N, C-alpha and C positions, 0 to 999 in steps of 0.2 A: 236487828240489822241484817241486810241481805249480803250475800257473798259478793266480794269485789271482783270476782272472776266470772262465776256463772249466774249470779243473781239468785242462787238458791237460798233457802232458810238456813240460818246459822243458830248455834247453841253456845252458851258460855261453857268453856272448859274449866275455868277457874281463874285465880288471881296469883300474881307473883310480885313479891316485894323487891324494890330496887334501892340499894344502899346509895347509889350515885345520885339519882334523881330524888331520893327521899319521898318516894310515893309508891303506890301499889298499882300495877297494871293488870287490866282484864283481858284475857285471851278468849277469842271466839273461834269456832270451826264450822265450816259448812257441812251441812248434812249430805250434800250430793257429791261434790268434787273433793271435799276434805281439805280445802285450802283453809289455813288458820292464820289469824291476824290479831294484832293488838287493837282492841276497840278504841282506846283513848291514848294514842301515841304521844310521846314527848316530841314536840316539833320545833324546839329551840335549837336549830341546827348549829348556830354559832357557838353555843355552849357545849353541844355534844361533840362536834367535830373541830374542837379547838386544838391548839398546839400540844396540850397534854394527851389528847387521844392518840395522836400519831407517835407518841413517845411510849405508849403502853401504860400511861397513867390515868386512862379514862375508862370508858365502859367495857373495853376489852384489853385486859392486861397482857395478852399473848402477842400483841403487835409491837414492832420496833422499826417503823418506817424510816426513821432517820439514820439508823445504822445500816439498813439495807441500801438507802440512797448513797451513803458515803463509802460503804464497803460491799459492793454486790458480789464480788468473787468469794467473800468469806461468809455471807449470810446464807442460811438454809433456804431462803426464798428462791435462790437461784435454781433449785431443783424444780420448783413450780414453773418458773419462767421457761425453763428448757423444756419441760413436759407439755406446757401449753403450745409452744411453737411446734413441737413434734405432732401433737394431735391435730392442730389447725392445718399443718402441712399435709396431713392425709385426708383432710376434708375438702381442701381446695389447693391448687397448685400456688405456691408462694414464689413470686417473681419479682424482679426489681420494680416493676410498675404496680404491683399489688398494693392497694391502699387499705390499711388496717386502722381501725379506731378501737382503742381500749377505753370503753366507756366507764367512767368512775375509776380512773387509773390509779388513784392514791399517789404514791411517790413517783410514779411513771417508770418503775423498774421494768415491767414487761415491755413497755414501749422501747426503752433502750435496748433490752435484750433482743427483741424481734428485729429491730433495725440492724443490729450487729449480726446476728445469727442467720437471719433469713434474707437480709439485704433489701427488705420491702419498705414501702412508704408508711411507716407507723407513726401515729400520733395519739395523744391522750386527751381525755376531757376529765376535769376535776375541778370541784368548787370548794373543797375543804382547805384547811389552813396549810397543808403540806405543799399545795400547788405552787406557791411562790418559791419555795426552796427547790422544787424540781425544775422549774424554769431556769433558776440560776445555775443549776447543773447542766443546762443545755438541752434539756428534754423538751421536745415540742408538745406543749399543752394548751389547748384552747379552752375558752370559757363558754358559758351557755349561749351567749349572743353569737359568738363565732361559729359555734357548732351549728346553729340554725342555718347559716349560709352554706353548709356543706352537705346537705341532704341529698341522698341519691348518688353519692360519689364514692362509697366504700365498697370493697369486696368482702371484707371481714369486719365484724364487730365482735368484740369480747367484752364481757362483764363478769369479772371474777370477784365472787363474794360481794355482789352489789345488790342484787334483786331482793335479798332479805331486808335490806334497809329502806325499801320504798313504801310509800303509803298507798299508792295506786298502781298496782302491777300493770294493768292494761294500758294505762297512759304512758308509762315508761316503756313498755314493750312496743307500743305503737311508735313512739319516738325512735326507738332503736331500728324498727322496720323501715322507717323513712330514711334513715341514714344509709341504707343498703341498696346497691344496684340489684336488679333482677338477677337471680342466680347466686346472690351473695349468701354468706354463711354467718350465723350467729352462734357462737360458742360461749358458754357460761359455767360457772360452778356456783353451787349454794347447798346448804344442808338439806338432806333428805329426811322429811318429817315422817315418811311412811313407817320405818322401823321403830319410831318413837311414838306412834299414834296413841297408845294407851298411857304414855307417861311424858307428855309435852312439857309440863310444868317443871319436871325434873331434868329435862334434857339440858346437858351442859351448854350446848351450842345456843340455846334460847336465852339471849340477854335482852330483856323487854325494853331497855332504853334505846337499842339500836336494831335489833332483829325483830322487826315488827310484821314481817310476812313470811310464813312458813309454808313450803310447798311440798307436795307429793308428786311423783311422776305424772300421775293422771291429771292433777290440777294444773301443772305446768303445760301439759300438752293442750289442755283447753285454752289456757291463756295464750299460748303461742298461736293457736288456730284463730282465736278471736282477734289477734293482732296482725294478721296477715301473713303468718308463717305457715310453712309445711313442717310440722314436727316429724323427725325420724328417729327411731331408736337405733343407736349406732353400737351400743354395748362397749366393750373394751376396745380401745384403740391404743397402739403403742405410744407411750408418753404418759399414760395414766399412772404408770408405776412411779414416775418421778413426781407427779402431782401428789400421789398417795404418800410418798416418802416425806415430802414437805408437811403434809397435813398431820401425819403421825408425829414427826418430830416437833412440830409447833405445839401440839397439844401435850406433849411431854415436857414442855418448857424449854426446849433447846432453840437457840437462836443462831449459833455459829456452826458452820460446816466442820466436819471432822472426818479424817480418813476412815475411821471405823464405820461410819454410816455407809461409805461406799461399798464395804464388804458385805452388807445385809442384802440378801436375795429379794429385792423389792418386787421384781417381776413375778416371782413365784408367790410372794405373800399377798399381792394386790388383789387377786380374785377372792381370796379368803377374807381379806378386810372388807371387800365390797359386799360380800354376803351379809355382813353385819351392819354396814353403814349405807350401802346403796349409792355410792358416790357417783358412779357413771351410769346409773339407771335412768337418768333424765334424758329426754330427747334433745337433740340438736335442732335448731331452727334454720330452715332454708327459705330464703326469700323467693316467692313465685315470680 
């Protein structure tokens, strides 16, 4: 099989057993750009992204979307939402007329936070089971058909922990590019496979039922270029300390905010954590 990003030759890295899907998945990696992907992904989306998944009873036990939807001020996810708004606000001026799409928005928490904190016109797009509950909570979420009619109207698109779930990265990135106006910004987060290159199968982040595309900064830069973006390495931007706080606490099994966490010097710790995990080593995409 050829690489889904650069069409280079790929090699089998190995196989990983899934207890949820009751099968073994084979992982391949490109010899050129080092993009890695599951060769035979599980594509029963209704079964994968069902109600149990969003309650942390599916492929990813660390998520708790319903609690975050009902109690946004108490959930540690609020650190991530706040950090993303800070980062995006330093990439592009956020004004009342700024149009922001959160692609694959889950429970729509970032949409709600961006509207409140930045006062911009934020909406989400989600196809999973949680979308109906988010709409009931008053969060504006459009489906695939509605999204098609909005191409070329957004100043910002975010995709937070979304790109690792997609089968065809260039197809999805191309869709995201079409959503943006010229000069628009695409900000995303995803796990960095570069520090894990020699141990991908043991990487805790790699859940083969759902994380079927694994990127390094170089493979992501190539994917962005091929999708009509100008990739720019931005490095640390204020706000990443809050995103880092959320990621650390989530992986420690914490779900509720606590006053003790506020006392941790996240700004000082974030560069040290990034040296190990390369969280903000990915380029940001700018629409030409």
